[in-house]
ZAZABA-498121 format. One record per atom (N, C-alpha, C, O): residue in three letters; z, y, x. Coordinates in steps of 0.001 Angstrom, whole numbers, plus 500000, padded with zeros to 6 digits. Example, Ala and Ser with C-alpha at 12.3 -4.5 7.8 and 13.67 -1.06 7.14 Angstrom:
// ZAZABA-498121
ALA507800494310513190ALA507800495500512300ALA507800496700513200ALA508465496681514236SER507080497750512850SER507140498940513670SER507870500030512900SER508039501138513409
This chain:
// ZAZABA-498121
ALA438247118113485813ALA437637119193485073ALA436823120080486012ALA435722120505485662ALA437353120360487196ALA436618121201488148ALA435345120500488599ALA434311121141488781MET435419119169488782MET434244118415489187MET433189118454488081MET431996118530488373LEU433613118402486816LEU432680118466485703LEU432008119823485633LEU430809119904485370VAL432760120891485865VAL432184122235485860VAL431161122373486972VAL430081122922486754ARG431490121873488181ARG430534121941489283ARG429281121145488964ARG428174121582489278THR429442119974488338THR428297119144487987THR427410119859486985THR426188119856487137GLN427998120473485962GLN427199121196484972GLN426495122381485606GLN425339122658485285LEU427175123084486500LEU426570124227487166LEU425378123794488013LEU424326124431487968LEU425532122717488786LEU424448122263489647LEU423266121744488843LEU422119121954489238THR423520121070487721THR422401120578486926THR421653121723486258THR420474121573485938ARG422302122860486040ARG421604124014485481ARG420848124794486556ARG419770125326486295VAL421411124863487764VAL420797125642488839VAL419628124897489474VAL418637125521489855MET419724123582489593MET418709122809490298MET417305122968489718MET416379123161490505PRO417070122902488394PRO415696123044487907PRO415093124411488232PRO413918124482488594SER415850125481488116SER415307126808488401SER415006126962489893SER414077127680490262PHE415769126309490739PHE415538126383492177PHE414252125640492542PHE413521126068493434ALA413975124534491859ALA412822123707492193ALA411512124314491729ALA410454123866492172ASP411533125317490855ASP410304125896490315ASP409432126531491400ASP408206126448491315GLY410021127154492406GLY409244127848493425GLY408873126996494615GLY408289127508495570LEU409190125709494596LEU408913124848495738LEU407509124255495656LEU406961124112494563PRO406916123903496817PRO405622123208496795PRO405749121865496070PRO406839121300495981GLU404628121363495556GLU404627120159494716GLU405299118938495364GLU406136118318494709PRO404980118553496624PRO405631117364497198PRO407149117537497344PRO407919116601497128VAL407551118734497710VAL408988118990497858VAL409663118979496496VAL410769118456496356ALA409008119552495489ALA409575119598494144ALA409741118190493568ALA410699117938492836GLU408819117260493887GLU408961115880493404GLU410222115242493978GLU410976114588493258HIS410450115435495278HIS411670114889495888HIS412903115576495325HIS413957114961495168PHE412754116853495028PHE413874117584494450PHE414200117056493060PHE415368116973492681ASP413154116693492289ASP413376116097490972ASP414104114762491098ASP414981114450490293GLU413735113972492116GLU414431112703492344GLU415901112955492674GLU416781112238492199LEU416160113971493485LEU417533114330493827LEU418303114758492584LEU419469114401492414LYS417645115526491716LYS418297115960490479LYS418617114766489579LYS419698114710488992ARG417680113802489464ARG417944112600488653ARG419122111816489226ARG419970111325488481LEU419170111704490562LEU420286111012491199LEU421594111732490890LEU422592111092490560TRP421593113061490994TRP422799113839490708TRP423226113666489252TRP424414113511488972ASP422266113692488320ASP422587113499486905ASP423196112126486658ASP424152111995485893ASN422644111100487307ASN423192109747487138ASN424607109660487686ASN425473109016487094MET424840110317488832MET426190110303489397MET427156111049488496MET428315110654488368ALA426691112130487867ALA427559112913486993ALA427942112126485743ALA429025112319485192ARG427053111239485298ARG427367110432484113ARG428153109171484452ARG428722108546483556SER428196108789485705SER428891107551486078SER430351107838486386SER430821108966486237ASP431047106823486809ASP432468106939487124ASP432704107112488612ASP433723106654489129TRP431777107769489320TRP431912107912490769TRP433098108781491133TRP433586108704492261TYR433578109609490211TYR434720110470490494TYR436007109663490648TYR437021110183491116GLU435961108397490255GLU437174107586490351GLU437502107224491789GLU438638106858492088MET436531107319492682MET436823107061494083MET437534108284494645MET437180109421494333TYR438543108036495476TYR439227109173496070TYR438243109880496995TYR437501109230497731CYS438237111184496957CYS437265111922497773CYS437897113215498259CYS437367114302498030ASP439004113093498914ASP439609114282499485ASP440068113963500905ASP439740112911501453LEU440816114866501484LEU441191114752502892LEU442519114026503109LEU443091114104504196PHE443011113328502097PHE444327112721502251PHE444335111644503325PHE445371111417503949ILE443210110975503560ILE443185109905504563ILE443425110498505955ILE444018109844506813LEU442967111733506180LEU443250112393507456LEU444730112749507573LEU445311112675508655VAL445327113133506459VAL446759113441506459VAL447561112181506758VAL448528112222507518VAL447163111064506162VAL447854109796506435VAL447710109428507900VAL448685109029508539TYR446502109557508442TYR446294109249509853TYR447160110128510755TYR447817109632511669LEU447156111430510491LEU447937112342511323LEU449424112044511236LEU450126112090512247ALA449912111739510037ALA451334111439509882ALA451705110140510590ALA452809110017511119LEU450794109174510604LEU451098107889511231LEU450989107924512751LEU451824107340513441PHE449975108599513282PHE449647108431514695PHE449756109695515540PHE449544109632516751ARG450074110816514955ARG450193112036515726ARG451606112591515592ARG452307112260514636PRO452035113431516533PRO453377114008516439PRO453516114946515230PRO452528115425514672MET454759115187514851MET455035116013513687MET454484117427513869MET454021118029512900ARG454522117962515068ARG454038119330515283ARG452531119436515062ARG452024120539514858GLU451803118318515096GLU450381118327514788GLU450121117976513324GLU449226118543512697SER450894117050512784SER450592116537511447SER450935117525510336SER450144117687509407PHE452093118191510401PHE452471119114509330PHE451531120319509215PHE451070120616508112PRO451233121021510310PRO450301122154510155PRO448918121733509652PRO448315122429508836MET448419120598510137MET447107120149509677MET447154119718508217MET446183119921507488ALA448269119126507772ALA448399118755506356ALA448340120002505486ALA447711119992504428ILE448984121068505920ILE448963122308505148ILE447565122932505166ILE447100123427504139ILE446891122913506316ILE445526123457506394ILE444585122647505512ILE443793123217504761PHE444666121306505598PHE443822120462504740PHE444132120703503265PHE443231120662502428GLY445393120952502945GLY445760121256501568GLY445118122543501086GLY444622122607499961PHE445122123575501930PHE444460124830501551PHE442955124631501389PHE442349125194500478VAL442356123839502260VAL440922123574502142VAL440623122880500814VAL439708123283500097MET441389121840500483MET441142121125499231MET441481121981498019MET440809121879496993ASP442503122818498110ASP442792123745497010ASP441611124683496782ASP441272124991495640SER440994125132497855SER439852126033497732SER438648125324497130SER437915125913496335LEU438435124062497503LEU437265123329497024LEU437439122779495610LEU436458122642494879SER438660122468495218SER438862121742493964SER438784122629492735SER438365122163491676GLY439163123862492839GLY439186124725491672GLY440418124519490813GLY440510125083489723GLY441359123727491280GLY442598123500490541GLY443625124570490856GLY443311125559491519PRO444839124381490390PRO445900125356490673PRO446161125458492180PRO446242124448492879LEU446290126681492656LEU446517126902494080LEU447863126321494483LEU448878126577493835GLY447867125550495544GLY449087124960496058GLY449288123515495667GLY450210122866496162LEU448447122997494789LEU448620121611494349LEU448354120635495492LEU449155119730495726TYR447254120802496198TYR446956119918497327TYR447889120194498500TYR448286119262499199VAL448243121450498727VAL449176121767499812VAL450488121033499582VAL451028120411500498THR450998121106498361THR452248120418498033THR452105118915498186THR452972118252498753THR451005118384497676THR450790116934497745THR450690116460499186THR451332115478499558TYR449903117135499995TYR449738116717501385TYR451020116909502183TYR451356116084503032PHE451736117996501911PHE452989118229502606PHE453983117107502314PHE454576116552503239TRP454171116765501034TRP455143115729500688TRP454673114340501086TRP455498113477501387SER453373114106501093SER452868112817501583SER453162112667503066SER453610111612503516CYS452909113727503821CYS453189113707505262CYS454689113547505511CYS455101112757506361ALA455496114295504770ALA456948114192504932ALA457444112806504549ALA458330112263505211GLY456891112229503498GLY457301110890503082GLY456966109830504117GLY457781108952504400ILE455766109911504683ILE455371108938505708ILE456259109085506931ILE456733108088507477LEU456491110325507370LEU457360110531508537LEU458794110097508239LEU459477109581509124GLY459254110299507013GLY460597109853506642GLY460726108343506655GLY461724107805507135VAL459725107658506132VAL459758106191506131VAL459654105660507558VAL460238104626507881MET458911106366508411MET458749105895509792MET460039105986510601MET460137105363511658THR461028106743510138THR462305106754510850THR463055105444510655THR463911105090511466PHE462733104717509571PHE463408103451509295PHE462531102234509560PHE463029101196509997LEU461232102350509299LEU460315101221509431LEU459119101605510291LEU458700102762510317ASP458579100616510992ASP457339100837511717ASP456193100450510791ASP455894099267510631ILE455550101446510178ILE454494101179509206ILE453098101380509791ILE452120101496509052ARG453012101419511112ARG451715101581511761ARG450958100273511889ARG449827100254512375SER451561099196511466SER450929097889511551SER449667097855510699SER449626098435509615ARG448652097181511188ARG447404097079510447ARG447590096333509119ARG446814096524508183PHE448611095490509046PHE448868094759507808PHE449525095645506748PHE449370095400505552LEU450247096660507179LEU450923097550506236LEU450089098772505856LEU450437099478504910LEU449001099033506569LEU448180100212506274LEU447671100246504830LEU447721101306504207PRO447180099123504270PRO446742099203502866PRO447865099608501918PRO447631100356500969MET449071099127502161MET450194099482501302MET450551100964501460MET450869101636500479VAL450500101461502676VAL450810102874502922VAL449780103757502225VAL450142104715501542VAL448507103440502393VAL447447104248501789VAL447533104185500263VAL447386105206499592ALA447766103005499722ALA447880102868498264ALA449067103653497724ALA448963104289496675SER450188103617498426SER451354104359497949SER451113105870498008SER451600106606497150VAL450368106335499012VAL450056107761499089VAL449126108164497936VAL449280109247497370VAL448170107307497587VAL447283107608496455VAL448087107676495162VAL447847108552494331ILE449028106771494985ILE449859106780493775ILE450724108038493723ILE450835108677492677VAL451333108391494850VAL452150109608494899VAL451276110842494656VAL451681111763493946GLU450081110857495247GLU449169111981495055GLU448831112149493573GLU448877113264493053ASN448497111065492895ASN448167111149491475ASN449377111521490629ASN449236112231489633ALA450559111054491007ALA451773111430490269ALA452048112929490418ALA452412113594489448LEU451872113457491632LEU452065114896491839LEU451001115712491106LEU451298116784490577PHE449767115211491071PHE448724115910490310PHE449071115921488827PHE448909116939488154GLY449550114788488320GLY449946114735486912GLY451090115680486618GLY451077116376485603ALA452080115712487495ALA453211116629487299ALA452752118085487398ALA453208118934486633GLY451853118371488337GLY451329119728488461GLY450519120144487248GLY450591121293486812THR449758119226486710THR448979119530485511THR449892119818484333THR449646120756483576VAL450934119030484171VAL451869119242483067VAL452607120569483236VAL452878121255482251MET452936120937484486MET453647122199484723MET452759123408484490MET453195124393483895PHE451497123342484960PHE450634124520484909PHE449883124664483590PHE449495125773483222VAL449675123576482884VAL448954123622481612VAL449913123158480528VAL450148121957480396PRO450474124075479750PRO451531123717478811PRO451112122715477741PRO451916121864477360ASP449877122789477244ASP449461121877476184ASP448581120748476718ASP447713120244476005ALA448805120353477968ALA448003119301478587ALA448354117944477989ALA449511117653477683ARG447313117123477834ARG447509115750477371ARG446932114822478422ARG445933115146479063MET447549113688478598MET447030112706479531MET445930111900478840MET446094111449477706ASP444831111729479526ASP443704110984478999ASP444060109503478916ASP444891109011479680ASP443436108809477998ASP443705107376477849ASP443229106573479054ASP443805105530479364GLY442192107041479733GLY441639106302480863GLY442266106634482195GLY441746106242483240ILE443382107356482178ILE443992107776483446ILE444485106583484266ILE444378106585485493LEU445020105573483595LEU445521104402484318LEU444386103643484994LEU444539103170486119SER443249103525484315SER442124102826484944SER441564103640486105SER441150103070487115THR441545104964485974THR441062105810487064THR441950105683488288THR441458105530489406VAL443261105748488077VAL444200105612489199VAL444095104212489806VAL444178104065491026SER443915103190488980SER443780101821489497SER442545101686490378SER442600101050491430VAL441432102281489955VAL440217102217490766VAL440408102993492066VAL439950102551493120GLN441073104137492007GLN441334104900493228GLN442215104115494191GLN441968104106495397VAL443233103463493665VAL444109102653494525VAL443326101498495139VAL443495101192496319LEU442482100864494355LEU441672099764494887LEU440739100246495992LEU440644099609497041TRP440048101369495767TRP439191101931496810TRP440005102291498047TRP439560102062499172ALA441182102847497846ALA442022103242498978ALA442478102027499773ALA442505102066501003VAL442835100955499088VAL443286099739499779VAL442148099136500588VAL442365098632501690VAL440932099185500045VAL439790098569500723VAL439282099440501870VAL439053098940502972THR439104100740501618THR438460101581502630THR439428102391503484THR439100102740504618GLY440606102694502966GLY441556103534503691GLY441924103023505068GLY441818103768506042PRO442362101754505183PRO442708101249506519PRO441525101258507488PRO441699101482508686LEU440325101015506966LEU439149101056507846LEU438931102465508398LEU438646102633509584PHE439065103468507545PHE438928104849508012PHE440016105203509025PHE439744105869510025ILE441231104764508769ILE442331105075509689ILE442114104408511034ILE442338105029512073ILE441682103154511035ILE441406102448512291ILE440262103129513039ILE440315103264514261LEU439226103558512312LEU438115104266512932LEU438570105596513517LEU438197105939514639LEU439366106344512772LEU439888107618513289LEU440745107407514524LEU440671108188515472GLU441558106361514521GLU442406106074515685GLU441545105750516904GLU441823106227518005ALA440505104942516714ALA439634104580517839ALA438896105798518382ALA438800105978519596VAL438376106633517487VAL437668107838517927VAL438620108786518653VAL438263109374519674HIS439818108928518125HIS440781109834518753HIS441206109329520129HIS441336110121521063LYS441420108038520264LYS441770107482521582LYS440640107689522583LYS440880108037523739ARG439398107470522128ARG438267107649523029ARG438136109114523444ARG437869109402524611MET438319110037522505MET438257111466522834MET439377111849523802MET439140112610524740ASP440592111336523591ASP441684111605524520ASP441355111093525924ASP441639111756526921ARG440752109905525986ARG440394109332527285ARG439325110193527968ARG439421110459529166TRP438308110629527214TRP437270111479527804TRP437850112795528292TRP437489113276529366ILE438733113370527519ILE439336114647527918ILE440188114469529166ILE440140115305530069SER440971113391529232SER441808113173530419SER440948112889531650SER441281113344532744GLU439843112141531493GLU438940111906532618GLU438305113217533087GLU438170113447534289TYR437922114060532155TYR437336115358532506TYR438359116221533243TYR438033116865534240ARG439593116230532746ARG440639117023533406ARG440929116486534800ARG441117117255535743ASP440964115160534926ASP441203114568536241ASP440077114930537202ASP440323115227538371LYS438849114906536712LYS437719115258537547LYS437784116729537956LYS437515117067539109GLU438140117598537014GLU438262119023537312GLU439400119278538293GLU439267120104539196ASP440523118571538123ASP441644118725539054ASP441270118239540439ASP441676118824541443GLY440486117155540491GLY440037116631541781GLY439136117609542502GLY439227117766543719TYR438265118269541752TYR437369119251542369TYR438103120502542812TYR437759121105543829SER439114120892542048SER439816122128542371SER440757121946543571SER441092122923544240GLN441183120718543848GLN442103120489544947GLN441381120433546289GLN441987120681547331THR440097120109546269THR439378119980547544THR438751121263547982THR438113121311549033
């Protein structure tokens, strides 16, 4: 619903903004508006588009003292952006992080073969918590008939792209750690001489 409100707002604001632009810029702006309108009418919202993949990465590959605070910060950011009930993303990210860390005490789920299952289960838990939050905060809420297909598409996208994002984040983080340690070693070497 919040995404629909934002889409309606942007489609109303965009034409008035383009009126004062020079002709070549306004033509490109019209193309951008047509693209936005097409996206608003399509099912692009079915793809997961929040920060949960970062929460999964942090819970899997970073210590608890880093993952929990960042999960809460990412939750506040998504709560601010989504327009939904305050605390919904914070709760979801917190319990997703806690669940991953809890499972990791018994199983090693960092394997590249298990990453799709981990990401898919987090998407399912996220949608279940959103559904429970919607039912709690909106007394006369009804579940849409297409909710199962939406969740299925989100799980499919998560299984396909989630592990790739996590592997990319892990590689970037390792490279950044290596650069930082090399810089520190170089600085320590200079300070000792």
